[in-house]
C-alpha positions in Angstrom: 23.1 -15.8 53.7 19.9 -13.9 54.1 19.4 -11.8 50.9 16.9 -9.1 50.2 16.4 -8.1 46.6 14.7 -4.9 45.6 13.4 -4.9 42.1 11.8 -2.2 39.9 9.6 -4.9 38.2 8.4 -8.4 38.9 10.7 -10.8 37.2 7.9 -13.2 36.3 7.2 -14.5 33.7 10.8 -14.5 32.6 10.1 -13.7 28.9 12.1 -10.6 28.1 15.7 -9.7 28.9 14.9 -7.4 31.9 12.8 -10.1 33.6 15.1 -12.9 32.7 18.1 -11.1 34.2 16.5 -10.6 37.6 14.8 -14.0 37.6 18.1 -15.8 37.0 19.8 -14.0 39.8 16.9 -14.9 42.2 17.1 -18.5 41.2 20.9 -18.7 41.5 20.8 -17.1 44.9 18.2 -19.7 46.0 20.0 -22.6 44.5 23.3 -21.5 46.1 21.7 -22.2 49.5 20.6 -18.7 50.5 17.3 -17.5 51.9 16.0 -15.0 49.5 13.3 -12.3 50.0 12.2 -10.3 47.0 10.4 -6.9 47.4 9.3 -5.9 44.0 7.1 -3.3 42.2 4.3 -4.8 40.3 4.0 -2.1 37.7 1.2 -1.2 35.3 3.6 -1.8 32.5 4.6 -5.3 33.5 1.6 -6.1 35.7 1.0 -9.8 36.7 -2.0 -11.0 38.7 -0.6 -12.3 42.0 -2.6 -15.5 41.7 -1.1 -16.2 38.3 2.5 -16.2 39.6 3.8 -19.8 39.2 4.4 -21.8 42.4 7.9 -22.7 41.1 8.9 -19.0 41.3 7.4 -18.6 44.8 9.6 -21.4 46.0 12.7 -19.4 45.1 11.9 -16.5 47.3 9.6 -14.9 49.9 7.8 -12.6 47.6 6.3 -9.2 48.4 4.6 -7.0 45.8 3.7 -3.3 45.8 1.6 -2.0 42.9 2.7 1.2 41.2 1.9 2.8 37.8 5.2 3.9 36.5 3.9 4.7 33.0 5.1 8.0 31.5 3.0 11.0 32.7 3.6 14.3 30.8 2.4 16.4 33.8 4.6 14.5 36.2 7.5 14.7 33.8 7.1 18.5 33.4 6.9 18.9 37.2 10.1 16.9 37.7 11.7 19.1 35.0 10.8 22.3 37.0 12.2 20.7 40.2 15.4 19.6 38.3 14.7 16.0 39.4 15.3 12.9 37.4 11.9 11.9 36.1 13.3 8.4 35.4 13.9 8.0 39.1 11.0 9.8 40.6 8.6 7.3 39.0 9.9 4.7 41.4 9.4 6.7 44.6 6.6 5.1 46.6 5.6 5.5 50.3 4.0 2.1 50.2 7.2 0.5 48.9 9.2 2.3 51.5 6.9 1.3 54.3 7.1 -2.4 53.3 10.8 -2.1 53.0 11.1 -0.7 56.6 8.8 -3.5 57.8 11.1 -6.2 56.3 14.2 -4.5 57.6 12.8 -4.4 61.1 11.7 -8.0 61.1 14.8 -9.5 59.5 18.6 -9.3 59.8 19.8 -9.5 56.2 23.4 -10.1 55.2 23.1 -8.7 51.7 20.6 -6.3 50.1 20.7 -6.2 46.4 19.2 -3.3 44.4 18.2 -4.5 40.9 18.9 -1.5 38.8 19.7 2.2 39.5 16.0 3.1 40.0 16.1 1.3 43.4 18.8 3.7 44.5 16.1 6.0 46.0 15.8 3.6 48.9 19.5 3.5 50.0 19.1 6.0 52.8 16.2 4.0 54.3 18.2 0.8 54.1 21.2 2.5 55.9 18.8 3.7 58.7 17.3 0.3 59.4 20.0 -2.2 58.4 23.7 -2.9 58.6 23.6 -5.2 55.6 26.0 -4.9 52.7 24.3 -3.1 49.8 25.0 -4.2 46.3 23.7 -2.4 43.2 23.4 -4.6 40.1 23.8 -2.3 37.3 21.8 -3.9 34.5 22.8 -1.0 32.3 24.4 2.3 32.8 21.1 4.0 32.2 22.3 7.5 31.4 24.6 6.1 28.7 21.6 4.7 26.9 19.7 8.0 27.1 22.7 10.0 26.0 22.8 8.0 22.7 19.1 8.3 22.2 19.3 12.1 22.7 22.1 12.3 20.2 19.9 10.6 17.6 16.8 12.6 18.4 15.6 15.6 16.4 14.9 19.1 17.8 13.3 19.9 20.2 13.1 16.3 21.6 16.9 16.2 21.8 17.0 19.2 24.2 14.6 17.5 26.6 16.4 14.2 26.4 19.7 15.9 27.1 18.3 17.4 30.3 16.9 14.1 31.4 20.3 12.4 30.7 22.2 15.0 32.8 19.8 14.5 35.7 20.0 10.7 35.4 23.8 10.7 35.2 24.1 12.8 38.4 21.8 10.4 40.2 23.5 7.2 39.0 27.0 8.3 39.9 25.8 9.5 43.4 24.1 6.1 43.8 27.3 4.1 42.9 29.2 6.0 45.5 26.6 5.3 48.2 26.5 1.5 47.9 29.1 -1.0 49.1 29.4 -2.9 45.8 28.4 -2.1 42.2 27.9 -5.3 40.2 28.7 -4.2 36.7 27.4 -6.3 33.8 30.3 -5.8 31.4 34.0 -4.7 31.5 33.4 -1.4 29.8 30.8 -0.3 32.3 32.9 -1.6 35.1 35.7 0.8 34.1 33.2 3.6 33.6 31.8 3.1 37.1 35.1 3.0 38.8 36.4 6.0 36.9 33.3 8.0 37.9 33.4 7.1 41.6 37.1 6.8 42.3 36.1 4.2 44.9 37.0 1.0 43.0 33.9 -0.5 44.6 32.7 -2.1 41.3 33.2 -5.7 40.3 32.3 -7.7 37.2 29.2 -9.8 37.5 28.1 -10.6 33.9 24.6 -11.7 33.0 24.3 -15.4 32.8 21.9 -18.2 32.0 21.3 -21.8 33.2 23.1 -23.5 30.4 21.3 -26.9 30.6 18.0 -25.2 29.8 19.3 -24.4 26.3 21.5 -27.4 25.3 18.5 -29.7 24.8 16.9 -27.7 22.0 16.6 -29.4 18.6 18.0 -27.5 15.7 15.5 -27.9 12.8 16.3 -24.7 11.0 14.3 -23.1 8.2 16.8 -22.3 5.4 17.3 -18.6 4.4 15.6 -17.5 7.6 16.6 -14.4 9.6 15.1 -13.4 13.0 15.1 -10.8 15.7 13.6 -11.4 19.1 13.4 -8.7 21.7 11.0 -6.6 23.7 9.6 -3.8 21.5 8.7 -1.6 24.4 12.4 -0.9 24.8 13.3 2.1 22.8 16.8 0.9 21.5 15.1 -2.2 20.0 12.7 0.0 18.1 15.4 2.3 17.0 17.6 -0.6 15.7 14.7 -2.3 13.9 13.6 0.9 12.2 17.2 1.3 10.9 17.4 -2.3 9.8 14.1 -2.3 7.9 14.9 1.0 6.1 18.7 0.6 5.4 19.5 -3.1 5.3 16.5 -5.4 4.6 15.4 -4.0 1.2 18.8 -4.6 -0.4 19.0 -8.1 1.2 15.6 -9.1 -0.3 16.7 -7.7 -3.6 19.8 -9.9 -3.7 18.0 -13.1 -2.5 14.2 -13.2 -2.8 14.2 -16.6 -0.8 15.1 -14.9 2.4 12.5 -14.4 5.2 12.9 -12.1 8.2 10.9 -12.9 11.3 10.3 -10.1 13.7 9.1 -11.1 17.2 8.8 -9.7 20.6 6.5 -8.3 23.3 4.5 -5.1 22.7 5.1 -5.1 18.9 4.1 -1.7 17.5 1.3 -1.7 14.9 3.5 0.1 12.4 5.5 -3.1 11.9 2.4 -5.2 11.1 1.5 -2.5 8.6 5.0 -2.7 6.9 4.8 -3.9 3.3 7.9 -5.8 2.4 7.8 -9.3 0.8 9.7 -11.7 3.0 9.0 -9.7 6.2 7.0 -11.8 8.7 5.9 -9.8 11.8 5.0 -12.3 14.6 4.6 -10.2 17.7 4.9 -12.0 21.1 5.8 -15.7 20.9 4.6 -18.4 23.3 7.8 -20.4 23.2 10.9 -18.2 22.6 13.3 -21.2 22.6 11.3 -23.0 19.9 11.1 -19.8 17.9 14.9 -19.4 18.1 15.6 -23.0 17.3 13.5 -23.0 14.1 15.4 -20.1 12.5 18.9 -19.9 10.9 20.5 -16.5 11.6 19.8 -14.1 14.5 20.0 -10.4 13.6 20.6 -7.8 16.4 20.9 -4.3 14.9 21.2 -2.2 18.1 22.5 1.4 17.7 22.2 2.4 21.3 21.7 0.6 24.6 23.9 -0.9 27.3 24.6 -3.9 29.5 24.3 -7.3 27.9 21.6 -8.7 25.6 20.3 -11.9 27.4 18.5 -13.0 24.2 21.9 -13.1 22.4 23.4 -15.2 25.2 20.5 -17.6 25.0 20.7 -17.9 21.2 24.4 -18.5 21.4 23.9 -21.2 24.0 21.5 -22.9 21.5 24.3 -22.9 18.9 22.9 -20.1 16.8 24.9 -18.0 14.3 24.5 -14.3 15.0 25.1 -11.1 13.1 25.0 -8.0 15.4 26.3 -4.5 15.7 29.2 -4.0 18.1 26.7 -2.1 20.4 24.5 -5.2 20.5 27.4 -7.4 21.3 28.7 -5.3 24.2 29.8 -7.3 27.2 29.9 -10.7 25.3 33.8 -10.8 25.2 33.3 -12.2 21.6 35.8 -12.9 18.9 34.5 -11.4 15.7 34.3 -14.0 12.9 34.7 -16.9 15.4 31.6 -16.9 17.6 29.7 -14.0 16.2 29.7 -11.7 13.1 30.0 -7.9 13.8 28.5 -5.5 11.3 28.1 -1.9 12.1 27.2 -0.3 8.8 24.2 -1.1 6.5 26.7 -2.3 3.9 28.5 -4.6 6.3 25.3 -6.1 7.6 23.9 -6.7 4.1 27.1 -8.4 3.0 27.4 -10.5 6.1 23.8 -11.8 5.7 24.1 -12.7 2.0 27.6 -14.3 2.3 26.7 -16.3 5.5 23.5 -17.7 4.0 25.6 -19.1 1.1 27.9 -20.9 3.6 26.1 -23.4 5.8 29.3 -24.8 7.2 30.3 -21.4 8.5 26.9 -21.0 10.1 27.5 -24.3 11.9 31.0 -23.4 12.9 29.8 -20.0 14.3 27.0 -21.7 16.3 29.3 -24.4 17.8 31.9 -21.8 18.8 29.1 -19.5 20.2 27.8 -22.4 22.3 31.2 -23.2 23.7 31.8 -19.6 24.5 28.7 -19.3 26.6 29.3 -22.5 28.5 32.8 -21.2 29.5 31.8 -17.6 30.4 28.1 -17.2 31.1 27.1 -20.0 33.5 24.8 -18.3 35.9 25.5 -20.6 38.9 29.3 -20.2 38.6 29.0 -16.4 38.2 26.7 -16.1 41.2 28.8 -18.2 43.5 31.9 -16.2 42.6 30.0 -13.0 43.4 28.8 -14.3 46.7 32.3 -15.4 47.7 33.5 -11.9 47.1 30.7 -10.5 49.3 31.4 -13.0 52.0 35.2 -12.2 52.0 34.5 -8.5 52.2 32.5 -9.0 55.4 35.4 -10.5 57.2 
């Protein structure tokens, strides 16, 4: 098939969950024998110099980039509010992007056009005008669900503004789901939500996956009594979760075991964490080798309170045989068995207890890691998931 992907960000380098998710799909499309064209924004937030894009990535697709500054702008946000438009979506409206899209559609006859995320929904009408290709929307998250939880946890008057944004975003997302041929949902809960919202039953399950072999080779030389969190700190739910963990969980953990160290790593690490004064807290910031960082540590902690989709970094860590303690929100979409391949802890007390007890039981840590690795091999192989998805698309064309 000839496939066109539209992406709200350049998925290179594949260092954070958002980039990894899109990168893996592009790679799997290519390795399944398809000709892939990628039209992507190169945003100010995730900007990459075109001449620094690795040749190995360019082999996966015919790449086209359009620069756009999508950073938050208070004036533009206020103007969108007055117009009752979703500011989340309007940031991705671009005449240059639209013109390049039209050019590609006029020059090529695509079989499938995949929108990477709801933000690309603004281009559906253009696609319909210039192409007869099937349109798939890959819902990395149900975006409005994330913002609804953030609004619920915000204080006045920020909560009022966030509730307005959430309502606008919800209206846009549901309308977008109805307009495409297929919605590729990333987990079963969101699949059900999408089908209930549209009454079209045009959603199917297409979980986030990884290339398993990339993670099975890692050596496991673990530092004892080491905890870690790895995630992009420009994503608000990660900041919210870490703030909660540092305030409500970590002090009591340190008090019960002063040998424990907690390593906090990720892109765009806020200065406030470097300024945090807790013995045993090691703030790293961005790491050069995420797999080595994960391999060196004993327990992964993922204290998300809001969010959606699936956490790619959890999948990667499980594939490396890591034991993980996470909230049920963080583990959404993993089809886990609590106590077998992951430990779920939703309250501060549950998380404190799980950390202390697990660090005393190295055999349980090994067992959790082995079960986690097996679970990922069976359920999150990117090539298998992608080939199943493409078979469904092909059969729907007949």
